[in-house]
BADOFI-234104 format. One line per field, with one value per residue (C-alpha): z negated, y, x negated; chain. Coordinates in Angstrom, 3 decimals, decimal comma. Layout:
<tinus>
Z c(Z/...)
Y c(Y/...)
X c(X/...)
unit c(A/...)
</tinus>
This chain:
<tinus>
Z c(44,560/44,228/40,746/40,581/41,141/38,535/36,031/36,314/34,892/31,591/29,635/27,116/29,844/30,255/26,811/26,131/23,272/22,270/25,306/27,688/29,544/27,978/29,645/28,087/28,364/25,487/27,161/25,902/22,432/23,543/26,886/27,351/28,046/31,162/30,717/31,779/28,687/26,367/27,677/27,337/23,570/23,238/25,432/23,223/20,041/21,737/23,448/22,255/18,654/16,729/15,254/17,605/17,377/14,368/15,376/17,149/18,139/21,581/20,665/19,025/22,057/24,331/22,152/22,197/25,973/26,308/23,925/25,680/29,072/27,782/26,867/30,407/31,763/29,671/30,869/34,494/33,725/32,429/34,981/32,083/32,833/30,507/28,385/25,309/25,472/24,737/21,103/20,336/17,772/16,710/18,916/19,685/16,110/14,612/17,355/16,718/12,950/13,430/15,696/13,157/10,302/12,304/13,565/10,059/8,642/11,463/12,930/11,482/8,621/6,660/8,922/12,150/14,447/16,015/18,756/19,632/21,166/19,859/21,964/20,261/18,702/14,938/15,522/17,016/14,346/10,943/11,043/11,728/8,850/6,640/7,682/7,121/3,593/2,684/4,678/5,223/9,025/10,800/12,934/15,689/18,252/21,911/22,642/25,612/28,050/28,484/30,800/28,435/30,054/28,084/28,309/30,092/28,296/24,953/25,964/26,922/23,804/21,328/22,944/23,386/19,680/19,818/18,948/17,968/19,131/21,647/21,408/23,513/25,079/28,735/28,943/26,375/24,784/24,581/27,587/30,046/30,885/32,598/31,127/33,184/31,127/33,486/33,673/29,897/29,378/31,637/29,705/26,377/27,375/28,516/24,985/23,433/22,270/22,398/24,162/22,683/24,863/23,797/26,841/25,204/27,602/30,718/30,800/31,507/34,437/36,261/36,776/33,974/34,924/31,860/33,962/36,248/33,235/31,602/28,258/25,519/23,643/24,819/23,453/24,642/23,188/24,580/23,538/25,788/28,675/28,968/26,393/22,872/19,779/17,428/20,133/21,738/23,165/22,043/24,705/23,986/25,848/24,746/23,771/21,553/19,982/19,134/17,074/15,172/11,778/11,610/10,072/8,484/6,846/6,471/8,072/11,559/11,917/9,858/10,633/7,001/3,612/0,388/-3,019/-2,082/1,652/4,666/8,385/11,258/14,463/17,900/19,436/19,909/17,058/14,434/15,043/14,859/11,267/10,291/12,458/15,454/17,181/19,566/20,889/21,392/23,446/25,518/26,107/26,907/29,605/31,292/30,888/32,676/35,459/35,843/35,742/38,322/40,598/41,183/42,719/41,230/44,293/44,348/40,620/40,903/43,789/41,890/38,708/40,652/42,294/38,907/37,243/40,237/40,430/36,676/36,774/39,863/38,471/35,014/36,433/38,717/36,143/33,078/34,677/32,233/29,124/29,230/29,137/30,047/28,489/30,186/33,658/36,284/39,075/39,065/40,367/36,947/34,691/34,030/33,636/29,987/29,792/26,458/26,428/24,403/25,049/24,056/20,986/20,135/17,672/19,122/16,524/17,465/21,124/20,499/18,356/20,877/23,760/21,850/21,821/25,631/25,669/26,470/24,353/24,011/21,307/19,149/16,507/16,390/18,284/15,879/17,275/14,683/15,627/19,130/17,797/15,790/18,924/20,930/18,134/17,798/14,898/17,215/20,798/22,558/24,931/27,839/29,277/32,298/33,579/36,336/35,412/35,572/38,575/39,483/38,171/34,723/34,925/36,020/32,939/30,799/32,298/32,083/28,404/27,832/29,461/27,075/24,098/25,189/25,738/22,289/20,580/22,685/21,529/17,915/18,188)
Y c(3,404/0,089/-0,710/-4,140/-2,563/0,109/-2,426/-4,353/-1,303/-1,640/-4,682/-4,704/-5,283/-8,815/-9,760/-11,868/-11,643/-14,367/-16,312/-13,466/-11,067/-7,631/-5,133/-1,876/0,847/3,119/5,478/8,573/7,494/6,622/5,611/2,594/3,156/2,209/0,327/3,426/5,257/2,319/1,961/5,709/5,688/2,682/4,417/7,490/5,524/3,323/6,072/9,554/9,411/12,440/15,499/18,431/22,051/21,277/19,424/20,690/17,171/15,677/13,250/15,997/18,194/15,372/14,881/18,611/18,725/15,841/17,473/20,831/19,119/17,579/21,072/22,240/19,222/20,060/23,675/22,510/20,196/23,148/25,657/27,775/30,820/29,832/26,807/29,056/29,002/25,253/24,112/20,406/19,157/15,770/16,140/18,271/17,986/19,444/22,090/23,356/23,353/25,326/27,798/28,367/28,850/31,196/33,294/33,377/34,659/37,094/38,447/37,226/39,002/38,509/38,913/38,252/35,893/32,686/31,139/27,472/24,917/22,193/19,607/20,076/17,356/17,789/18,878/22,074/22,579/21,651/24,045/26,937/25,809/26,093/29,750/30,199/28,822/30,466/33,715/34,490/34,328/33,634/30,491/30,156/27,447/27,587/25,146/22,762/21,996/18,593/17,353/18,387/21,628/24,802/27,278/30,419/32,715/31,354/31,972/35,537/36,262/34,899/36,393/39,824/40,507/40,584/37,571/37,577/33,996/31,747/28,132/25,247/21,903/21,836/18,411/16,898/13,683/12,440/13,823/14,104/17,594/19,806/23,254/26,465/27,622/30,375/32,058/31,900/33,140/36,134/37,095/36,544/38,726/41,474/41,377/41,485/37,858/35,334/32,015/28,678/25,578/21,921/20,091/16,666/15,117/17,095/16,805/13,033/13,428/16,718/19,383/21,950/25,417/27,647/30,788/29,739/28,764/32,153/30,578/32,306/29,081/25,492/22,040/18,450/15,096/12,860/9,614/10,264/11,161/7,849/9,083/8,029/8,630/11,426/13,923/16,693/20,168/23,555/26,222/29,908/33,148/34,286/37,768/36,203/33,684/36,592/38,139/35,016/33,974/30,263/27,758/25,599/26,383/24,536/24,093/25,281/27,695/30,488/33,192/34,008/32,923/34,791/34,985/38,074/37,729/35,410/36,039/33,692/32,669/33,439/31,102/28,223/27,491/29,308/26,823/23,652/23,212/20,203/17,340/17,044/13,883/13,921/10,424/11,176/14,264/12,217/9,583/12,209/13,607/10,187/9,865/13,165/12,045/8,826/10,552/13,187/10,616/9,108/12,285/14,222/13,841/10,074/9,826/12,003/9,945/6,716/7,916/9,395/6,006/4,274/6,541/6,550/2,749/2,444/4,698/3,021/-0,491/0,434/1,935/-1,049/-3,777/-2,257/-0,328/2,553/0,546/1,935/5,700/7,399/10,866/13,954/15,490/13,189/14,091/13,072/16,525/18,023/15,461/13,172/9,395/9,381/7,205/7,569/5,436/3,920/0,411/0,136/-2,012/-2,511/-0,363/1,068/-0,732/-4,034/-3,264/-2,708/-5,843/-8,078/-6,647/-7,325/-11,021/-10,822/-9,138/-5,712/-2,844/0,201/2,822/3,267/5,801/9,567/10,068/12,833/14,955/14,924/18,341/16,953/13,762/15,956/17,946/14,778/13,310/10,120/8,764/7,280/6,268/3,668/4,941/3,351/5,412/3,879/5,188/4,659/1,004/0,013/-1,139/-2,133/-5,651/-4,165/-2,325/-5,521/-7,247/-4,374/-4,629/-8,441/-8,217/-5,621/-7,931/-10,724/-8,398/-7,284/-10,868/-11,876/-9,125/-9,810/-13,448/-12,365/-9,983)
X c(28,845/27,012/28,299/26,655/23,253/23,955/25,242/21,989/20,187/22,093/20,861/23,715/26,295/24,957/26,274/29,353/31,857/34,311/33,162/34,060/31,832/31,655/33,974/32,843/35,491/34,479/32,035/33,855/32,696/29,174/27,714/25,492/21,792/19,848/16,596/14,648/15,908/15,350/11,806/11,166/11,683/9,394/6,826/6,882/6,256/3,649/1,660/2,599/3,758/2,545/4,188/4,693/3,565/1,374/-1,729/-4,816/-5,808/-5,201/-2,406/-0,340/-0,837/0,372/3,463/4,140/3,812/6,283/8,734/8,604/8,903/12,149/13,337/12,584/14,470/17,535/17,353/17,424/20,345/22,385/21,030/19,780/17,673/14,851/13,849/13,793/17,606/17,589/17,776/17,496/20,009/21,382/24,440/27,479/28,759/25,594/25,443/28,982/28,437/25,218/27,019/29,783/27,308/25,085/27,990/29,436/26,167/25,455/28,688/31,988/33,725/36,946/39,965/38,047/39,913/38,621/40,765/40,469/42,858/45,107/43,228/39,845/37,729/37,397/33,790/35,180/37,832/36,398/33,384/35,771/37,973/34,899/34,646/38,377/38,027/34,720/34,653/38,325/38,385/41,671/41,886/44,493/45,246/46,256/49,076/49,377/52,168/53,788/51,010/48,247/47,103/46,468/49,325/47,992/50,428/49,189/45,577/46,394/48,430/45,894/42,805/44,318/44,968/41,782/39,601/35,926/35,233/36,996/35,860/37,124/36,317/35,350/37,056/39,428/38,190/41,802/43,657/40,778/42,048/39,472/40,001/39,599/36,635/35,480/38,878/39,245/35,678/36,262/39,401/37,627/34,701/37,082/38,499/35,017/34,924/32,106/32,772/31,619/32,013/32,055/30,671/30,374/32,896/31,975/28,180/28,257/30,644/30,149/27,473/27,448/26,219/26,263/26,138/28,962/31,092/30,598/29,697/27,737/26,965/27,420/26,642/26,504/25,424/22,709/24,383/27,397/25,084/23,174/20,664/19,668/21,736/20,719/19,750/21,754/21,458/22,696/22,311/22,716/22,128/18,667/19,817/22,476/20,093/17,784/20,599/21,655/20,406/19,528/21,917/19,216/15,906/12,628/9,280/8,346/11,279/9,723/7,208/6,438/7,756/6,988/8,599/10,580/11,181/11,336/11,128/11,958/10,272/11,645/14,253/14,391/11,953/14,049/16,878/14,732/13,528/11,454/10,291/12,625/13,818/10,868/11,402/15,092/14,294/11,851/14,531/17,152/14,910/14,834/18,602/19,209/16,881/18,868/22,250/21,400/19,749/23,206/24,561/27,461/29,663/29,220/29,922/33,025/34,393/33,786/35,472/38,379/38,921/38,850/41,382/43,734/43,567/44,158/47,218/48,661/48,222/49,493/52,688/53,166/52,554/54,203/57,092/57,087/56,192/52,656/52,193/48,927/48,663/47,271/47,511/48,968/46,547/42,887/41,987/42,808/41,151/38,228/38,520/39,597/42,712/44,499/47,610/50,420/51,772/55,420/55,965/52,276/50,318/47,070/44,948/46,562/45,928/42,220/41,905/43,670/41,661/38,455/39,400/39,306/35,884/37,374/36,038/38,292/38,888/41,983/43,004/43,397/40,106/39,019/41,846/44,613/46,061/46,552/48,135/50,536/51,329/51,988/54,077/52,052/49,956/47,326/46,582/44,478/41,804/39,955/37,114/35,341/32,043/29,515/28,863/32,552/34,545/38,088/37,464/36,864/40,162/41,895/40,447/41,773/45,257/45,306/44,386/47,109/49,650/48,605/48,945/52,389/53,529/52,287/54,247/57,312/57,290/56,801/59,740)
unit c(A/A/A/A/A/A/A/A/A/A/A/A/A/A/A/A/A/A/A/A/A/A/A/A/A/A/A/A/A/A/A/A/A/A/A/A/A/A/A/A/A/A/A/A/A/A/A/A/A/A/A/A/A/A/A/A/A/A/A/A/A/A/A/A/A/A/A/A/A/A/A/A/A/A/A/A/A/A/A/A/A/A/A/A/A/A/A/A/A/A/A/A/A/A/A/A/A/A/A/A/A/A/A/A/A/A/A/A/A/A/A/A/A/A/A/A/A/A/A/A/A/A/A/A/A/A/A/A/A/A/A/A/A/A/A/A/A/A/A/A/A/A/A/A/A/A/A/A/A/A/A/A/A/A/A/A/A/A/A/A/A/A/A/A/A/A/A/A/A/A/A/A/A/A/A/A/A/A/A/A/A/A/A/A/A/A/A/A/A/A/A/A/A/A/A/A/A/A/A/A/A/A/A/A/A/A/A/A/A/A/A/A/A/A/A/A/A/A/A/A/A/A/A/A/A/A/A/A/A/A/A/A/A/A/A/A/A/A/A/A/A/A/A/A/A/A/A/A/A/A/A/A/A/A/A/A/A/A/A/A/A/A/A/A/A/A/A/A/A/A/A/A/A/A/A/A/A/A/A/A/A/A/A/A/A/A/A/A/A/A/A/A/A/A/A/A/A/A/A/A/A/A/A/A/A/A/A/A/A/A/A/A/A/A/A/A/A/A/A/A/A/A/A/A/A/A/A/A/A/A/A/A/A/A/A/A/A/A/A/A/A/A/A/A/A/A/A/A/A/A/A/A/A/A/A/A/A/A/A/A/A/A/A/A/A/A/A/A/A/A/A/A/A/A/A/A/A/A/A/A/A/A/A/A/A/A/A/A/A/A/A/A/A/A/A/A/A/A/A/A/A/A/A/A/A/A/A/A/A/A/A)
</tinus>
């Protein structure tokens, strides 16, 4: 991959901090945006800004056409059967909350079991806790092995009891583990369970085919996928969406409202109350165009090279004093490098690296059950993407060496 050419498409990467060029290694939190996406939002507000689905004037019709074209683009991105299976939301967090509320109102009863995993982001744990507290569902967690893979015997045991919903991340935002979603989905369906997939960390890095995955509902965020903030996608099988009551109420999502009754429109409208993020959807469409123009095979090869180089250099330079968590082979993971540097707290690591212009994440990464399982309070995380190269990883490792030396002198 010609990283220099790609980097030139991202204006923010020309910035400097503390006199150093920006080395952005926090794409698992949010990706940077190419100029084509930045320009798209400006273009919408400059040329197309009007509310959708409401006006009979030409500008509103143009805005509606652009919005629905973005829905069609998202459907192609996920290989969905029909654009009506695409619901625009603010992001994966809102999507998973909406799923939990809708399933709670439509299908789940006291004592029903929801199975998730210990590696989930809080967005795929907290909404189910709400149902545990308010509706009396049971919530259980699949454990991981020492390399951060789901334990197959745990999956089998917990699904077979049986479960009503199985919900899991396609890719862990901490470990980078790529979970065997299709195999789990097949077993869940055999047991009569629905399958909900968090694709926030997979959609930016690999093709997501909802049919091939065997999902019933799936979500991803635009801001991690080169797109704007505040826009995301919830996909659901149309026959399932037809059965679900909406999570939120307001304008546009209703067929009729009277003092004694209310009825809802067909999906996806019933799940999109109020004025949507039209400009965000327009920008997301451009982001998906940009991402797929790279080619999934080329992107995968590039990211595999980055994570293998990072692991090799870290082991060589730090001789066991730096541990990278998750599967050891790049075949089983994405380029999410959560690590611990011996003798230095993760927050200190992030602060010292910032002084060198290197941006990483530190903390529990909205995955406290996983931190508990790993026996750590927090980790540091470097997450390279398509605009990073080996030189960026060298800058990361050089900055880590400086941090370690500083703490060694202090000790």
